[in-house]
C-alpha angles and dihedrals in degrees: 000000000000127000093260090064103040115107108269092002088204090276101110101119095205099055093114115090094210090060092046094047091047097046102031098056097040109111095323108157111238091237091055091048089052091052089052092052090048089050090054092049089050094048093126093056106064095193094048093045094049091047088058092046091051091050091052088050091053090051095044109014099175100030113126092222091061091047089047090051091052091045094052094044092052095039095053091042085057089239089141098166089056091045088053091054088054092045088056090051090047091050090051091047091047090049090052092046090052096039089241132151107273090230105078089204089069097048115110131201094251093050091088140004094277093147096069116073091203091061096100102193097048088045089052088054091050095048089047092052089048091051090049091052091048093050092048089052094046088050091051098252091130099167095050090044092048091048091050093047091048090051090049090053092046090054092044105034093170086056094228090162094048101240091141090077087066089057091047090054093047089051090055096049110121094010124114117238091251094051092090 
């Protein structure tokens, strides 16, 4: 099984605790936080979990924690097309939060503090773009996924968020293991 099909695949943009802590607690209404917790507890019941997620979204429509909740739910349920919709929303939110162009293709390395790993909002943008790339690849949209992975690496040339692995996997597609 290749890296694009392994559970998690290293693409979850919210895997870093520092990002989650910084984004999840920031101005999240207590009622929305409660709905997110209930969604997690109801994970095995798709309908119930989604009801809680939608309630959280009604309470805090643009909050990253709510978007992250939806993303994680869809991602781990292997509802990748739904996860991609949320990744796009996260990317737009991250662009707004960083005062970036909403079209990721037009974002440049000097548009935000992408070079410092402790800059939470730019890092959230990078992880989100990486997730977008990963989902595009998993869904068979190789050109879009490659372009997004290349953009992530261009914004993060030291590859702190690990988008280079997506390009490595793309480079191996169609090659036998002994073709190296």
